[in-house]
C-alpha positions in Angstrom: 82.5 90.0 82.6 79.1 89.3 83.5 77.9 92.6 82.3 79.7 91.4 78.9 77.6 88.4 78.7 74.4 90.8 79.6 74.6 92.6 76.6 75.5 89.6 73.7 71.6 89.2 73.6 70.7 92.4 72.5 73.4 93.1 70.4 72.2 89.7 68.9 69.5 91.0 68.1 70.7 95.0 67.4 72.5 93.0 64.9 68.7 91.1 63.9 66.8 94.9 63.7 70.1 96.3 61.8 70.0 93.8 59.1 66.0 93.5 59.1 65.8 97.2 58.4 68.4 97.0 56.1 66.9 94.1 54.1 63.3 96.5 54.1 65.2 99.8 53.2 66.6 97.2 49.8 63.3 96.0 48.9 61.7 99.9 49.1 64.6 100.6 47.0 64.0 97.8 44.2 60.0 98.5 44.2 61.6 102.1 43.7 63.8 100.9 40.9 60.9 98.7 38.9 58.2 101.3 39.2 60.8 103.7 39.3 57.5 106.1 36.8 55.1 108.7 38.8 51.9 107.3 39.1 48.4 108.4 37.7 45.2 109.0 39.3 44.2 105.7 38.9 47.6 105.1 41.7 48.8 101.9 39.2 52.5 103.0 38.1 52.5 103.4 33.7 55.6 102.0 33.6 57.9 99.0 34.4 61.0 98.0 34.2 61.3 94.5 31.3 65.0 94.3 31.5 65.7 91.2 33.8 62.3 89.5 32.6 62.2 86.8 29.9 59.8 87.7 27.3 56.8 85.5 29.0 57.2 87.0 32.1 56.9 91.1 29.9 53.8 88.9 28.4 52.5 88.8 31.5 53.0 91.7 33.5 51.6 93.4 30.8 48.7 91.9 30.2 48.3 92.5 34.3 49.0 96.5 34.8 46.4 96.6 30.6 43.9 94.9 32.1 43.8 96.7 36.0 43.9 99.8 33.8 40.6 98.7 31.7 38.8 97.7 34.9 39.6 102.0 35.0 37.1 104.4 33.6 39.0 106.9 31.3 39.0 110.7 31.2 35.8 112.3 28.8 36.4 114.8 26.9 34.3 117.1 25.0 36.1 119.4 22.6 34.1 121.7 19.7 35.1 122.2 16.2 37.5 124.9 16.1 36.0 127.5 14.3 37.5 130.5 11.9 35.2 134.4 12.1 35.3 135.8 8.9 34.9 138.9 7.4 33.2 141.8 9.5 29.4 141.5 9.8 28.8 138.4 8.5 28.1 135.0 11.0 31.5 133.2 11.2 32.3 130.4 8.6 34.3 127.0 8.7 37.3 127.6 6.3 38.1 124.2 7.1 39.5 121.5 4.7 39.0 117.6 5.6 42.3 116.4 4.2 42.0 112.7 4.5 39.5 110.0 7.0 39.4 106.7 8.1 37.4 105.0 11.3 39.2 103.2 14.7 40.0 99.1 14.9 40.9 98.3 18.2 44.0 96.1 18.1 44.7 95.5 21.7 42.3 97.3 23.5 39.0 95.7 23.5 37.1 98.6 22.2 37.7 101.2 20.1 35.3 103.1 18.1 35.4 106.5 16.4 35.6 108.5 12.8 38.7 110.0 12.6 39.3 113.0 10.2 42.0 115.5 9.8 41.1 119.0 8.7 43.2 122.2 6.9 42.7 126.0 7.2 46.5 126.4 5.0 49.0 124.4 4.8 50.7 125.6 8.4 47.1 124.8 10.2 45.8 121.2 10.2 44.5 119.1 13.2 43.4 115.8 13.5 39.5 115.1 15.2 38.5 112.4 16.4 34.7 112.0 17.0 32.4 109.4 18.2 35.2 108.1 20.2 34.8 105.0 23.2 38.4 103.3 23.7 39.4 100.7 26.7 41.1 102.8 28.8 45.2 102.2 28.9 48.3 103.7 30.5 50.5 107.0 28.7 48.3 106.5 25.2 49.3 108.5 23.0 48.2 110.2 19.3 50.7 109.0 16.4 51.3 109.6 13.2 52.7 106.9 11.1 53.1 105.4 7.7 53.7 101.9 8.9 50.2 100.3 7.1 51.9 97.4 9.9 50.8 99.3 13.0 49.6 96.5 15.0 53.2 95.8 15.0 55.0 97.8 17.5 58.4 97.0 16.2 57.7 98.3 13.0 55.7 101.2 13.8 58.8 103.0 16.5 61.3 103.9 12.9 59.1 106.2 11.7 55.7 108.3 13.4 55.1 111.5 14.5 53.6 112.3 18.2 50.9 114.6 18.7 50.8 114.1 22.0 49.2 112.8 24.8 45.6 111.4 24.3 43.1 113.5 25.8 40.4 110.9 26.9 39.8 107.5 26.0 35.8 109.3 25.5 34.8 112.4 23.6 35.1 113.8 20.8 39.1 115.8 20.4 41.2 117.4 18.4 44.7 117.3 18.1 47.3 120.2 16.7 49.9 118.5 13.7 52.8 120.3 12.9 53.2 122.7 10.3 56.7 120.2 9.2 54.8 117.7 8.6 54.0 116.7 5.4 50.4 114.5 4.9 51.9 112.8 2.5 54.2 110.8 4.5 51.3 109.6 6.8 48.4 107.5 6.1 48.1 105.9 9.5 46.7 107.6 13.0 48.0 105.2 16.2 46.7 105.3 19.5 50.5 104.1 21.3 51.0 102.9 25.0 54.1 104.8 25.3 54.8 102.8 28.4 54.5 99.0 27.2 54.6 99.0 23.4 51.0 98.2 22.3 48.8 99.3 19.4 45.8 100.4 21.1 44.1 100.8 17.8 44.7 102.4 14.4 43.3 103.6 11.7 44.0 103.8 7.9 43.1 107.5 6.8 42.6 107.7 2.9 42.0 110.9 0.9 38.8 113.1 1.2 37.3 116.6 -0.9 40.6 117.0 -4.0 43.9 115.4 -3.7 46.1 118.1 -4.2 44.6 119.9 -1.5 46.0 117.4 0.7 49.1 119.0 2.8 
């Protein structure tokens, strides 16, 4: 009996330890579920599960995390204008036709500068080029083409866009290939968009350049 009485405090202590470990495991699991996106090179999470948050809580969480990103310098890139080799014996020439152009305007981003141009070699070889470019850093930024003039409204944007890929950097000239099956007559706006937070960082309204009949 004395042995049993001596064991009772030890058993209670063991229960407390096990319970504590269970709570730690549960907390770790919840943290993994809520912040389940891969980390970027800043160590910050690129996605948050807003499912159980109120709208006010979601906006506070978004602003807090985007504020953290804004304080971290983004990638600097330098891509040259693509060139096409001319006929043998001749100097290299550019055969690209500029179809569209426009200037970036900030939306959520505190800073957004850049000239956006769309060039074409032919209907199947087109690309977007952005120069004089600087943008506030953010998570999971994508380059989109859309027909939605009111692209500052993310909900309005979601129904019609072409994703040209992840933003390569927040500073410096860069190029983005336009898929061959995209009809540029259907898209007149470029958007830089945080997919993780469904937030428009910047837009550029694109207008005709050169001969409108050459817009593919």
